[in-house]
C-alpha positions as CSV (number, residue, x, y, z in Angstrom):
1,M,-193.5,65.6,182.3
2,R,-196.6,65.4,180.3
3,K,-194.7,66.3,177.2
4,A,-192.2,63.6,178.0
5,L,-194.9,61.0,178.5
6,I,-196.6,62.0,175.4
7,G,-193.3,61.7,173.5
8,L,-192.8,58.3,175.0
9,L,-196.2,57.2,174.1
10,I,-195.8,58.5,170.6
11,T,-192.4,56.7,170.3
12,A,-193.9,53.5,171.8
13,T,-196.8,53.6,169.3
14,A,-194.3,54.1,166.5
15,V,-192.0,51.4,167.7
16,T,-194.7,48.7,168.1
17,P,-195.6,48.4,164.4
18,L,-191.9,48.4,163.6
19,A,-191.4,45.5,166.1
20,S,-194.3,43.6,164.7
21,A,-193.1,44.2,161.2
22,S,-189.6,42.9,162.1
23,A,-191.2,39.9,163.8
24,Q,-193.2,39.1,160.7
25,S,-190.1,39.5,158.5
26,R,-188.2,37.1,160.9
27,D,-191.0,34.6,160.6
28,N,-191.1,34.9,156.9
29,R,-187.3,34.4,156.8
30,D,-187.6,31.3,159.0
31,S,-190.4,29.9,156.9
32,R,-188.4,30.5,153.7
33,A,-185.3,28.9,155.3
34,E,-187.4,25.9,156.3
35,Q,-188.8,25.7,152.8
36,R,-185.3,25.9,151.4
37,Q,-184.2,23.2,153.8
38,E,-187.2,21.1,152.8
39,R,-186.4,21.7,149.1
40,A,-182.8,20.9,149.7
41,Q,-183.8,17.8,151.6
42,K,-186.2,16.8,148.7
43,A,-183.5,17.4,146.2
44,Q,-181.1,15.4,148.3
45,R,-183.7,12.6,148.5
46,Q,-184.3,12.8,144.7
47,D,-180.5,12.7,144.1
48,R,-180.2,9.7,146.5
49,R,-183.1,8.0,144.6
50,Q,-181.4,8.6,141.3
51,V,-178.1,7.4,142.6
52,R,-179.8,4.3,144.0
53,Q,-181.6,3.7,140.7
54,E,-178.5,4.2,138.7
55,A,-176.6,1.9,141.1
56,R,-179.4,-0.7,140.8
57,T,-179.3,-0.5,137.0
58,E,-175.6,-0.7,137.0
59,N,-175.7,-3.7,139.3
60,R,-178.4,-5.3,137.1
61,Q,-176.3,-4.7,133.9
62,D,-173.2,-6.0,135.7
63,R,-175.1,-9.1,136.9
64,R,-176.4,-9.7,133.3
65,Q,-172.9,-9.3,131.9
66,V,-171.5,-11.6,134.5
67,R,-174.2,-14.2,133.8
68,Q,-173.7,-13.9,130.0
69,E,-170.0,-14.2,130.4
70,A,-170.5,-17.2,132.7
71,R,-172.9,-18.8,130.2
72,T,-170.5,-18.2,127.3
73,E,-167.7,-19.6,129.4
74,N,-169.8,-22.6,130.3
75,R,-170.8,-23.2,126.7
76,E,-167.2,-23.0,125.5
77,E,-166.1,-25.3,128.3
78,R,-168.9,-27.7,127.3
79,R,-167.9,-27.5,123.7
80,D,-164.2,-28.1,124.6
81,V,-165.2,-31.0,126.7
82,R,-167.4,-32.5,123.9
83,R,-164.6,-32.0,121.4
84,D,-162.1,-33.6,123.6
85,A,-164.5,-36.5,124.3
86,R,-165.1,-36.9,120.5
87,V,-161.4,-36.8,119.8
88,E,-160.8,-39.4,122.5
89,N,-163.7,-41.6,121.3
90,R,-162.4,-41.4,117.7
91,Q,-158.9,-42.3,118.8
92,D,-160.3,-45.1,120.9
93,R,-162.4,-46.4,118.0
94,R,-159.4,-46.2,115.7
95,E,-157.3,-48.1,118.1
96,V,-160.1,-50.7,118.6
97,R,-160.5,-51.0,114.8
98,R,-156.8,-51.4,114.3
99,D,-156.6,-54.0,117.0
100,A,-159.6,-55.8,115.4
101,R,-158.0,-55.6,112.0
102,V,-154.8,-57.0,113.2
103,E,-156.6,-59.8,115.0
104,N,-158.7,-60.5,112.0
105,R,-155.7,-60.6,109.7
106,Q,-153.9,-62.9,112.0
107,D,-157.0,-65.1,112.3
108,R,-157.4,-65.0,108.5
109,R,-153.8,-66.0,108.0
110,E,-154.2,-68.9,110.3
111,V,-157.4,-69.9,108.7
112,R,-155.9,-69.6,105.2
113,Q,-152.9,-71.6,106.2
114,D,-155.1,-74.3,107.7
115,A,-157.3,-74.1,104.7
116,R,-154.4,-74.3,102.3
117,I,-153.1,-77.4,104.0
118,D,-156.5,-79.0,103.9
119,N,-157.1,-77.8,100.3
120,R,-153.9,-79.2,99.1
121,Q,-154.8,-82.6,100.4
122,D,-158.3,-82.2,99.1
123,R,-157.1,-80.8,95.8
124,R,-154.8,-83.7,95.2
125,R,-157.6,-86.1,95.9
126,D,-160.0,-84.1,93.7
127,L,-157.4,-83.7,90.9
128,R,-156.9,-87.4,90.8
129,Q,-160.6,-88.1,90.8
130,D,-161.1,-85.3,88.2
131,R,-158.4,-86.7,86.0
132,R,-160.0,-90.2,86.2
133,E,-163.4,-88.7,85.3
134,V,-161.9,-86.6,82.5
135,R,-160.2,-89.7,81.0
136,Q,-163.4,-91.6,81.2
137,D,-165.4,-88.7,79.6
138,R,-162.8,-88.4,76.8
139,R,-163.1,-92.1,76.1
140,E,-166.9,-91.9,76.0
141,I,-166.7,-88.9,73.8
142,R,-164.3,-90.6,71.4
143,R,-166.6,-93.6,71.3
144,D,-169.6,-91.4,70.7
145,I,-167.8,-89.5,67.9
146,R,-166.7,-92.8,66.3
147,Q,-170.3,-94.0,66.5
148,D,-171.7,-90.8,65.1
149,R,-169.2,-91.0,62.2
150,R,-170.1,-94.5,61.5
151,E,-173.8,-93.6,61.5
152,V,-173.2,-90.6,59.3
153,R,-171.2,-92.7,56.8
154,Q,-174.0,-95.3,56.8
155,D,-176.5,-92.5,56.2
156,R,-174.5,-91.0,53.4
157,R,-174.2,-94.4,51.8
158,Q,-177.9,-94.9,52.1
159,W,-178.6,-91.5,50.7
160,N,-176.3,-92.0,47.8
161,R,-177.9,-95.4,47.2
162,L,-181.4,-94.0,47.5
163,W,-180.7,-91.1,45.2
164,N,-181.4,-92.3,41.7
165,R,-179.9,-90.0,39.0
166,G,-182.3,-91.6,36.5
167,W,-185.0,-89.2,37.6
168,R,-184.2,-87.3,34.4
169,N,-186.0,-90.0,32.4
170,D,-189.1,-89.4,34.4
171,N,-191.6,-87.1,32.5
172,R,-192.8,-85.6,35.8
173,Y,-189.4,-84.0,36.2
174,D,-188.9,-82.7,32.7
175,W,-187.8,-79.3,33.8
176,Q,-186.5,-78.2,30.4
177,R,-189.9,-78.4,28.7
178,Y,-191.5,-76.8,31.8
179,R,-188.9,-74.0,31.6
180,Y,-189.7,-73.2,28.0
181,S,-193.4,-72.6,29.0
182,N,-192.5,-70.8,32.3
183,R,-189.5,-68.6,31.4
184,N,-190.1,-66.0,34.1
185,L,-190.1,-68.6,36.9
186,Y,-186.5,-69.5,36.1
187,R,-185.3,-65.9,36.2
188,R,-184.2,-65.6,39.8
189,G,-182.1,-62.5,39.3
190,N,-178.5,-61.8,40.1
191,Y,-176.6,-64.3,42.3
192,Y,-174.7,-62.7,45.2
193,A,-171.9,-64.9,46.5
194,P,-171.1,-65.0,50.2
195,Y,-167.5,-63.8,49.6
196,R,-166.3,-60.7,47.7
197,N,-164.5,-61.1,44.4
198,H,-165.7,-64.7,44.3
199,S,-165.6,-66.2,40.8
200,Y,-167.7,-69.0,39.4
201,N,-166.4,-72.5,39.6
202,R,-168.0,-75.3,37.7
203,F,-168.9,-78.1,40.2
204,S,-169.4,-81.8,39.5
205,I,-170.5,-84.8,41.5
206,G,-168.2,-85.7,44.3
207,L,-166.8,-82.2,44.9
208,F,-167.5,-80.3,48.1
209,L,-169.2,-77.0,48.5
210,G,-168.3,-74.5,51.2
211,S,-170.7,-74.1,54.2
212,A,-171.2,-70.4,53.4
213,F,-172.9,-71.4,50.1
214,L,-175.4,-73.5,52.0
215,A,-177.1,-70.6,53.7
216,D,-180.9,-70.3,53.9
217,R,-181.1,-67.7,51.1
218,Y,-179.6,-70.2,48.6
219,W,-182.0,-73.0,49.4
220,I,-184.8,-74.1,47.0
221,N,-187.5,-74.9,49.5
222,D,-190.0,-76.1,46.9
223,P,-188.2,-78.3,44.3
224,W,-191.5,-79.2,42.6
225,Q,-192.0,-75.6,41.7
226,Y,-189.1,-76.0,39.2
227,R,-190.0,-79.6,38.4
228,L,-187.1,-81.1,40.5
229,P,-187.4,-84.3,42.4
230,P,-187.7,-84.1,46.2
231,A,-184.4,-84.1,48.2
232,Y,-183.9,-87.0,50.5
233,Q,-183.0,-86.7,54.2
234,G,-179.7,-84.9,54.8
235,T,-179.6,-83.4,51.3
236,R,-181.0,-80.1,49.8
237,W,-181.3,-78.4,46.5
238,V,-179.1,-75.3,46.4
239,R,-178.7,-72.6,43.9
240,Y,-175.1,-71.8,42.8
241,Y,-175.1,-69.0,40.3
242,D,-177.1,-70.3,37.4
243,D,-176.6,-74.0,38.4
244,V,-178.6,-76.2,40.8
245,L,-176.7,-78.5,43.1
246,L,-178.0,-81.3,45.3
247,V,-175.7,-81.1,48.3
248,D,-175.1,-83.1,51.5
249,V,-175.9,-80.5,54.2
250,Y,-173.5,-82.3,56.7
251,T,-170.4,-82.6,54.5
252,G,-171.1,-80.2,51.6
253,E,-170.6,-83.1,49.1
254,V,-172.3,-82.5,45.7
255,V,-174.6,-85.5,45.1
256,D,-176.2,-84.2,41.8
257,V,-175.8,-81.1,39.6
258,I,-177.6,-79.4,36.8
259,H,-175.7,-76.7,34.9
260,D,-177.3,-73.6,33.4
261,F,-180.6,-74.3,35.2
262,F,-181.6,-70.6,35.6
263,W,-181.6,-68.0,32.9
């Protein structure tokens, strides 16, 4: 009995540490399982968070795209509306302008017709009055021309009467003697006629000299320089080649002439 009890005691003492060791291992296993569960739960939570974040980001991006698309659609719609409005306004303006032009043309035509009718009557009256005035003016002009011609004729007669060709007998106008002592003064150089290929014609009293030969460059402004008598009103001493002519500036008639005056 004692041996059996001792064996039992020995076995009991041997079993107790084994039981404690098994219990500890079980506890460790449970704790590890709990840790694993916690880790799995944490991983699940993290995955859920990531899924939520990804879903949020996707929703945000989708919302942004939807907003952008809505904005672009609104802009395009507004542009289309503006274009349509512009086109309609242009068409309306064109139609209004056309209508206004048509009305203006019609009004102008009516005004022109009325004005033509009035103008015809007024023109007839004005033409009659103008013709009367023109006739009166022509009559007055003819009278003035006749009067001027008479005065010119009278002046010519007076000039011809006043001009005394006996001045050659006056010693003051002895140009020949004065020319012998002042030869260089009578050398006026070459004479250039106003026309090309013009030849010399010997003029005498009573003939008429062309107006081109009465230009300023042919005038003798100081007759006394050449010992010539002064020219009366309406006449002027003029050089013609080597001759000197006293010419009526109005008609070109030669009143007096000296041939071979210049060297």
